[in-house]
C-alpha positions as CSV (number, residue, x, y, z in Angstrom):
1,M,-26.3,26.0,4.7
2,D,-25.6,29.1,2.6
3,F,-23.8,28.0,-0.6
4,K,-21.0,30.6,-0.3
5,K,-20.4,29.7,3.3
6,H,-20.4,26.0,2.4
7,E,-17.8,26.6,-0.3
8,L,-15.6,28.7,2.0
9,Q,-15.6,26.1,4.7
10,K,-14.9,23.4,2.1
11,Y,-11.7,25.1,1.0
12,V,-10.7,26.0,4.5
13,A,-10.8,22.3,5.3
14,L,-8.7,21.7,2.2
15,S,-6.1,24.2,3.4
16,I,-5.9,22.5,6.8
17,G,-5.6,19.2,5.0
18,I,-2.6,20.5,3.0
19,L,-0.9,21.7,6.1
20,A,-1.7,18.4,7.9
21,H,-0.2,16.3,5.1
22,F,2.8,18.6,4.9
23,M,3.5,17.9,8.6
24,S,2.7,14.2,8.4
25,G,5.3,13.7,5.6
26,I,8.2,14.2,8.0
27,V,7.9,10.5,9.0
28,F,9.2,9.6,5.5
29,G,11.9,12.3,5.8
30,F,13.7,10.3,8.5
31,N,16.7,9.6,6.2
32,A,17.5,13.4,6.2
33,Y,18.8,13.3,9.8
34,A,19.2,9.5,10.2
35,I,23.0,9.6,10.1
36,A,23.1,12.6,12.5
37,L,20.9,10.6,14.9
38,K,23.1,7.6,14.6
39,Q,26.3,9.4,15.2
40,T,24.9,11.7,17.9
41,F,23.9,8.7,20.1
42,N,26.5,6.3,18.7
43,Y,23.9,3.8,17.7
44,T,24.4,0.7,15.5
45,Q,22.6,0.3,12.2
46,T,20.1,-2.1,13.8
47,E,19.3,0.4,16.6
48,L,18.8,3.0,13.9
49,E,16.5,0.7,12.0
50,Y,14.5,0.1,15.2
51,I,13.9,3.8,15.6
52,A,13.0,4.2,11.9
53,S,10.6,1.2,12.2
54,S,9.0,2.6,15.3
55,G,8.0,5.6,13.3
56,D,6.7,3.4,10.5
57,L,4.9,1.2,13.1
58,G,2.9,4.3,14.0
59,L,1.2,3.9,10.7
60,C,-0.5,0.8,12.3
61,F,-2.5,3.3,14.4
62,S,-4.1,4.6,11.2
63,F,-6.8,2.0,11.9
64,P,-7.6,3.2,15.5
65,A,-7.4,6.8,14.1
66,G,-10.1,5.9,11.6
67,I,-12.3,4.4,14.4
68,V,-11.8,7.5,16.5
69,F,-12.8,9.7,13.5
70,D,-15.9,7.6,12.7
71,H,-17.1,7.8,16.3
72,F,-16.0,11.2,17.6
73,G,-15.2,13.3,14.5
74,P,-12.2,15.3,13.4
75,R,-11.9,17.5,16.4
76,V,-11.1,14.7,18.8
77,A,-8.7,13.2,16.3
78,C,-6.8,16.5,16.0
79,I,-6.6,16.9,19.8
80,I,-5.0,13.5,20.1
81,S,-2.6,14.4,17.3
82,L,-1.7,17.7,19.1
83,V,-0.8,15.9,22.3
84,L,1.1,13.0,20.8
85,S,3.1,14.6,18.0
86,G,4.1,17.7,20.0
87,L,5.2,15.6,23.0
88,G,7.0,13.0,20.8
89,F,9.1,15.5,18.9
90,G,9.7,17.6,22.0
91,L,11.0,14.6,23.9
92,M,13.3,13.7,21.0
93,S,14.7,17.2,21.0
94,T,15.3,17.0,24.8
95,A,17.1,13.7,24.4
96,T,19.8,15.4,22.3
97,N,20.9,17.3,25.4
98,F,21.4,14.0,27.3
99,T,23.3,11.9,24.8
100,I,25.2,9.9,27.4
101,F,22.0,8.7,29.1
102,F,20.2,7.9,25.8
103,T,23.2,6.2,24.1
104,S,22.4,3.0,26.0
105,K,18.6,3.4,25.9
106,S,17.7,3.5,22.2
107,W,14.3,2.0,23.1
108,L,13.3,5.4,24.6
109,L,14.0,7.1,21.2
110,C,11.8,4.4,19.7
111,V,9.0,5.3,22.1
112,F,9.4,9.1,21.4
113,Y,9.4,8.7,17.6
114,F,6.5,6.2,17.8
115,M,4.5,8.8,19.7
116,A,5.3,11.5,17.2
117,S,4.4,9.2,14.3
118,V,1.1,8.2,15.8
119,G,0.2,11.8,16.4
120,T,0.8,12.7,12.7
121,I,-1.4,9.8,11.6
122,F,-4.4,11.0,13.5
123,I,-4.5,14.4,11.7
124,Y,-3.5,12.7,8.5
125,I,-6.5,10.4,8.5
126,A,-8.9,13.1,9.8
127,S,-7.9,15.6,7.1
128,A,-7.9,13.1,4.3
129,V,-11.4,11.7,5.1
130,V,-12.9,15.2,5.8
131,N,-11.9,16.4,2.3
132,S,-12.9,13.1,0.7
133,K,-16.4,13.6,2.1
134,N,-16.6,17.4,1.5
135,F,-15.9,17.1,-2.3
136,D,-17.9,15.3,-5.0
137,R,-17.0,11.6,-5.5
138,K,-15.8,12.3,-9.1
139,H,-13.1,14.6,-7.7
140,I,-11.9,12.4,-4.8
141,G,-8.8,11.2,-6.8
142,K,-7.8,14.8,-7.6
143,I,-8.3,16.0,-4.0
144,L,-6.5,13.0,-2.4
145,G,-3.8,13.3,-5.1
146,L,-3.2,16.9,-4.2
147,L,-3.0,16.2,-0.5
148,Q,-0.7,13.2,-1.0
149,A,1.4,15.2,-3.4
150,V,2.1,17.6,-0.6
151,F,2.7,14.6,1.7
152,G,5.2,13.3,-0.8
153,L,6.9,16.7,-1.3
154,S,7.1,17.3,2.5
155,P,10.3,15.2,3.1
156,A,12.1,17.1,0.3
157,I,11.2,20.4,1.9
158,F,12.2,19.2,5.4
159,S,15.4,17.7,4.0
160,A,16.2,21.1,2.3
161,L,15.5,22.9,5.6
162,Y,17.7,20.5,7.5
163,G,20.5,20.7,5.0
164,G,20.4,24.5,4.7
165,L,19.8,25.5,8.3
166,F,20.9,22.7,10.7
167,V,23.8,20.9,9.0
168,Q,26.0,24.0,9.0
169,G,28.8,22.3,7.1
170,H,29.2,19.3,9.4
171,I,28.8,16.7,6.7
172,E,31.4,14.2,7.8
173,D,30.9,14.9,11.6
174,A,27.1,14.6,11.6
175,E,27.1,14.4,15.4
176,N,27.8,18.2,15.4
177,Q,24.7,19.1,13.4
178,K,21.9,21.0,15.1
179,L,19.6,18.0,15.4
180,G,18.0,19.1,18.6
181,E,17.0,22.4,17.2
182,F,15.5,20.7,14.1
183,L,13.4,18.4,16.3
184,L,12.2,21.3,18.4
185,M,11.1,23.1,15.2
186,L,9.0,20.0,14.3
187,A,7.4,20.0,17.8
188,I,6.3,23.6,17.4
189,L,5.2,23.2,13.9
190,S,3.1,20.1,14.7
191,A,1.4,21.8,17.7
192,S,0.5,24.9,15.5
193,I,-1.0,22.9,12.6
194,N,-2.9,20.6,15.0
195,T,-4.4,23.7,16.7
196,F,-5.7,24.9,13.4
197,G,-7.2,21.5,12.8
198,V,-9.0,21.4,16.2
199,V,-10.6,24.8,15.4
200,M,-11.3,24.7,11.7
201,L,-11.4,21.1,10.3
202,K,-15.0,20.1,9.8
203,T,-17.1,17.6,7.8
204,L,-19.7,19.5,5.9
205,P,-23.3,18.3,5.3
206,E,-23.6,15.9,2.4
207,V,-25.0,18.5,0.0
208,T,-23.1,19.0,-3.3
209,A,-22.6,22.4,-4.9
210,E,-24.8,21.4,-7.9
211,H,-27.6,20.6,-5.6
212,N,-27.4,23.9,-3.8
213,I,-27.5,25.8,-7.1
214,E,-30.6,23.8,-8.2
215,L,-32.4,24.6,-4.9
216,S,-31.7,28.3,-5.2
217,E,-32.5,28.7,-8.9
218,S,-35.3,26.1,-9.4
219,S,-37.5,26.0,-6.3
220,N,-40.4,24.7,-8.3
221,T,-38.6,21.4,-9.1
222,N,-41.0,18.5,-8.2
223,E,-40.3,15.1,-6.9
224,N,-40.9,13.4,-10.2
225,E,-38.3,15.4,-12.0
226,V,-35.7,14.7,-9.3
227,A,-36.5,11.0,-9.4
228,G,-36.2,11.1,-13.1
229,R,-32.7,12.5,-12.9
230,N,-31.6,10.0,-10.3
231,T,-33.1,6.9,-11.9
232,L,-31.7,6.7,-15.4
233,E,-33.4,3.4,-16.2
234,N,-36.9,4.8,-15.6
235,V,-36.2,7.7,-18.0
236,T,-35.0,5.2,-20.6
237,H,-38.1,3.0,-20.3
238,N,-40.7,5.9,-20.2
239,D,-39.2,7.8,-23.2
240,A,-40.7,6.1,-26.2
241,S,-38.6,8.2,-28.6
242,V,-35.3,6.7,-27.4
243,E,-34.2,3.5,-29.1
244,I,-31.6,1.2,-27.7
245,N,-29.4,-0.5,-30.2
246,E,-25.9,-2.0,-30.3
247,K,-24.3,1.5,-30.5
248,T,-26.3,3.1,-27.7
249,P,-24.2,3.2,-24.5
250,I,-26.0,1.4,-21.7
251,A,-25.8,3.9,-18.8
252,G,-26.9,1.2,-16.3
253,K,-23.4,-0.4,-16.6
254,K,-21.7,2.9,-15.7
255,T,-23.9,3.6,-12.6
256,T,-24.9,0.3,-11.1
257,Y,-21.4,-1.1,-11.3
258,L,-20.1,1.8,-9.2
259,L,-22.7,1.2,-6.4
260,F,-21.2,-0.8,-3.5
261,E,-22.5,-1.6,-0.1
262,D,-21.0,0.5,2.7
263,M,-19.0,-2.0,4.7
264,K,-17.4,-1.7,8.2
265,W,-13.9,-3.0,8.9
266,W,-15.1,-6.3,10.3
267,Q,-17.1,-6.9,7.1
268,I,-14.3,-6.1,4.7
269,I,-11.9,-8.5,6.4
270,K,-14.3,-11.3,5.4
271,T,-13.8,-10.5,1.7
272,P,-11.0,-11.9,-0.6
273,Q,-10.5,-8.4,-2.1
274,F,-9.3,-7.1,1.2
275,Y,-6.6,-9.7,1.6
276,N,-5.3,-9.3,-1.9
277,I,-5.0,-5.5,-1.4
278,F,-3.5,-6.1,2.1
279,F,-0.7,-8.4,0.8
280,I,0.0,-6.0,-2.1
281,C,0.4,-3.2,0.5
282,I,2.7,-5.3,2.7
283,I,5.0,-6.2,-0.2
284,T,5.0,-3.2,-2.4
285,G,4.5,-0.6,0.3
286,G,7.0,-2.3,2.6
287,T,9.6,-2.3,-0.2
288,G,9.0,1.3,-1.2
289,G,9.0,2.6,2.4
290,T,12.2,0.8,3.2
291,I,14.0,2.1,0.1
292,T,12.8,5.6,1.0
293,N,13.9,5.5,4.6
294,N,17.3,3.9,3.9
295,I,18.5,5.5,0.7
296,T,21.3,7.4,2.5
297,S,22.6,4.2,4.0
298,I,22.3,2.4,0.7
299,S,24.2,5.1,-1.2
300,K,26.9,5.2,1.5
301,S,27.5,1.5,1.4
302,A,28.0,1.8,-2.4
303,Q,30.6,4.5,-1.8
304,V,28.9,6.8,-4.3
305,N,30.7,10.1,-4.2
306,I,27.5,12.1,-4.2
307,N,26.0,14.2,-1.4
308,P,23.2,12.1,0.2
309,M,21.0,15.2,-0.1
310,A,20.8,14.4,-3.9
311,F,18.7,11.4,-2.9
312,T,16.8,12.8,0.1
313,F,15.7,15.8,-2.0
314,S,15.0,14.1,-5.3
315,I,13.1,11.1,-4.1
316,P,10.3,13.0,-2.4
317,I,9.8,15.1,-5.6
318,F,9.4,11.9,-7.6
319,A,7.0,10.6,-4.9
320,S,5.0,13.8,-5.0
321,I,4.6,13.7,-8.8
322,G,3.6,10.0,-8.5
323,R,0.9,10.7,-5.9
324,L,-0.6,13.6,-7.9
325,L,-0.6,11.7,-11.1
326,G,-1.9,8.6,-9.4
327,G,-5.0,10.4,-8.1
328,V,-5.8,12.0,-11.4
329,A,-5.2,8.8,-13.3
330,Q,-7.6,6.8,-11.0
331,D,-10.4,9.4,-11.6
332,Y,-9.8,9.4,-15.3
333,V,-9.8,5.7,-15.7
334,S,-12.9,5.2,-13.5
335,Q,-14.8,7.8,-15.6
336,K,-13.5,6.9,-19.0
337,W,-13.6,3.1,-18.7
338,P,-16.1,2.3,-15.8
339,D,-16.4,-1.4,-16.8
340,I,-12.8,-2.4,-16.2
341,P,-11.8,-3.6,-12.7
342,K,-10.8,-0.7,-10.4
343,S,-7.7,-2.6,-9.2
344,S,-6.3,-2.8,-12.7
345,T,-4.6,0.5,-12.1
346,L,-2.5,-1.1,-9.4
347,L,-0.6,-3.1,-12.0
348,F,1.5,-0.1,-12.9
349,P,3.0,0.6,-9.4
350,V,3.3,-3.1,-8.6
351,I,5.2,-3.9,-11.9
352,L,7.3,-0.7,-11.6
353,M,8.4,-1.6,-8.1
354,C,9.4,-5.1,-9.3
355,I,11.5,-3.6,-12.1
356,S,13.2,-1.2,-9.7
357,Q,14.3,-4.0,-7.4
358,I,15.7,-6.0,-10.3
359,I,17.8,-2.9,-11.2
360,L,19.1,-2.7,-7.7
361,V,20.1,-6.3,-7.8
362,F,22.5,-5.7,-10.7
363,F,23.4,-2.0,-10.4
364,N,23.3,-1.2,-6.6
365,Q,27.0,0.1,-6.7
366,S,26.5,2.8,-9.4
367,F,25.0,6.3,-9.0
368,A,22.9,5.9,-12.1
369,G,21.5,2.6,-11.0
370,L,20.7,3.9,-7.5
371,M,19.1,7.1,-8.7
372,C,17.0,5.4,-11.4
373,A,15.8,2.5,-9.2
374,S,15.1,4.8,-6.2
375,A,13.1,7.2,-8.4
376,M,11.1,4.3,-9.8
377,A,10.5,2.9,-6.3
378,A,9.4,6.3,-5.1
379,V,6.9,6.7,-8.0
380,A,5.6,3.2,-7.5
381,F,5.2,3.6,-3.8
382,A,3.4,6.9,-4.3
383,F,1.1,5.5,-7.0
384,L,0.2,2.5,-4.8
385,Y,-0.5,4.7,-1.8
386,I,-3.0,7.0,-3.4
387,Q,-4.7,4.4,-5.6
388,V,-5.3,2.0,-2.6
389,T,-7.1,4.8,-0.7
390,I,-9.4,5.5,-3.7
391,I,-10.0,1.8,-4.4
392,A,-11.1,1.5,-0.8
393,V,-14.0,3.8,-1.6
394,D,-14.8,2.0,-4.8
395,L,-15.0,-1.4,-3.2
396,F,-16.2,-0.7,0.3
397,G,-18.1,2.6,0.2
398,M,-17.6,6.1,1.7
399,K,-19.7,5.9,5.0
400,Y,-17.0,4.0,7.0
401,Y,-14.1,5.2,4.8
402,A,-12.0,6.4,7.8
403,Q,-11.7,3.0,9.4
404,N,-11.3,1.1,6.1
405,F,-8.7,3.6,4.9
406,G,-6.9,3.2,8.2
407,L,-7.0,-0.5,8.0
408,M,-5.5,-0.5,4.5
409,M,-2.6,1.7,5.8
410,V,-1.8,-1.0,8.4
411,G,-0.6,-3.1,5.5
412,H,2.0,-0.5,4.6
413,A,3.1,-0.2,8.2
414,I,3.5,-4.0,8.7
415,G,5.4,-4.2,5.4
416,I,7.8,-1.3,6.2
417,V,8.5,-2.6,9.7
418,L,9.2,-6.1,8.5
419,F,11.3,-5.1,5.5
420,Q,13.3,-2.6,7.5
421,K,14.2,-5.4,9.9
422,L,15.3,-7.6,7.0
423,F,17.3,-4.7,5.5
424,G,19.1,-4.1,8.9
425,L,19.8,-7.8,9.2
426,N,21.4,-8.0,5.8
427,Y,23.4,-4.8,6.5
428,E,24.7,-5.9,9.9
429,T,25.6,-9.4,8.7
430,Y,28.1,-8.0,6.2
431,S,29.4,-5.2,8.4
432,P,33.0,-5.6,9.6
433,P,33.3,-6.7,13.3
434,G,33.0,-3.7,15.6
435,S,32.0,-1.4,12.8
436,Q,28.7,0.4,12.4
437,T,29.1,1.0,8.7
438,C,29.1,-1.5,5.8
439,Y,30.6,-1.0,2.4
440,G,30.2,-3.1,-0.7
441,E,27.6,-4.9,-2.8
442,S,26.9,-7.6,-0.2
443,C,25.5,-5.0,2.3
444,T,22.2,-4.8,0.4
445,L,22.3,-7.4,-2.4
446,W,20.4,-10.2,-0.8
447,F,17.7,-7.8,0.5
448,F,17.1,-6.7,-3.1
449,V,17.0,-10.3,-4.4
450,L,14.3,-11.0,-1.8
451,T,12.2,-7.9,-2.6
452,S,12.5,-8.7,-6.3
453,I,10.9,-12.2,-5.7
454,L,8.2,-10.8,-3.4
455,C,7.3,-8.0,-5.8
456,T,6.7,-10.6,-8.5
457,C,4.3,-12.3,-6.0
458,A,2.5,-9.0,-5.5
459,T,1.8,-8.9,-9.3
460,F,0.1,-12.3,-8.9
461,F,-2.1,-10.9,-6.0
462,N,-3.0,-8.0,-8.2
463,L,-4.1,-10.3,-11.0
464,C,-6.2,-12.3,-8.6
465,L,-7.9,-9.1,-7.3
466,M,-8.7,-8.1,-10.9
467,K,-10.3,-11.5,-11.6
468,I,-12.4,-11.4,-8.4
469,E,-13.7,-8.0,-9.4
470,R,-14.4,-9.1,-13.0
471,D,-16.2,-12.3,-11.7
472,K,-18.4,-10.3,-9.3
473,R,-19.4,-7.9,-12.1
474,L,-20.3,-10.7,-14.5
475,Q,-22.2,-12.4,-11.8
476,Y,-24.2,-9.2,-11.1
477,E,-25.0,-8.7,-14.7
478,E,-26.2,-12.3,-15.1
479,S,-28.4,-12.0,-12.1
480,R,-29.8,-8.7,-13.4
481,D,-30.5,-10.1,-16.8
482,S,-32.3,-13.2,-15.5
């Protein structure tokens, strides 16, 4: 393939990925219109939690989306996304015109939102994997960090659009907001972006830019020179002028430790590394997703005299910064200190999430406490999200990355659905009889106590994962030296 054409197609795919992640982020912008949805259809908090959870449950289809991608490619994945997301948001928009009918049938809204969420997941997985494969491995953290930063910023943009164009001053009477028109806009936007994906999202041949330049400028390069560049140990042994002493860096450690066998999903579920990561995703991801989706209800129960838009706008910004920094940090650590366990970087988001929940236990009735803890939870959730996707490549290879990436995301989905149910149960238990709104510390306190304990357990899982990685590395070095 011509190098210039290769580069052009690579950045076209990146542009499609940015648009796809922007659209997919609306699933985490549910809290922007959650109160309007609740009051429009006169739903209880539990019914609202079911609708929110149905969108999060769509994340479970990240695994089937990865299987579809590995077997049929990005075009089929984008077609499925086009049908499901456009239809899901379109039906939700239509439902706002028949509020009396849908008031007693909240399960239909769950189905519609589930369809929309599943649709966004297909193009999310497709665009992330395509761009991971199109760019060099050393840049995967930066590329995924950029895409996920857009994904994290998306809810803030949609919240601003909703607040600026569709609320129209109806803050206290949210049922009069233009919810139907907003959902129709989402249907049109998703259909348009998916159409671009069907036409232009492609996985390029596995030829790096450096290799193309070498082929065009050095056509006389022979096999021995190529083999010499690829096999560092042979160069070291054949060059008599090179001495290896205690200060000479052993390149073998940097390269061989990074080489992992490409594993399919049914192979990785037999490894202890998978289950440690999976439980970390369930606990930390579930906690972060629940806080993100319910921050408006949490702030309202605390009777904080602040516009909920302050939370719905600021949290995605913190999440976006966390995703971008998480990707860059993972690349930097892997290249600067290749010998340390890859999972050691997960300690930061896991511990940060634990601290945020402890703050919420003691300061869930103050604006400063809510803002500080929600910002920390957003950053931790974002860091975890991006780092798990990169670690999946480090531990299980790139060849079957789509299905492995999707399987990891199932952990986030299970955690969010489970924790949202627990949050709704705590909220409903302390709500006054016949009321849909709860006020006071008890509305959320015991949920935060539970998440604080579980996040401490997630730290233990992380330490176990680091020990497994370290033991496998030491075992490999011993077998190589013997």
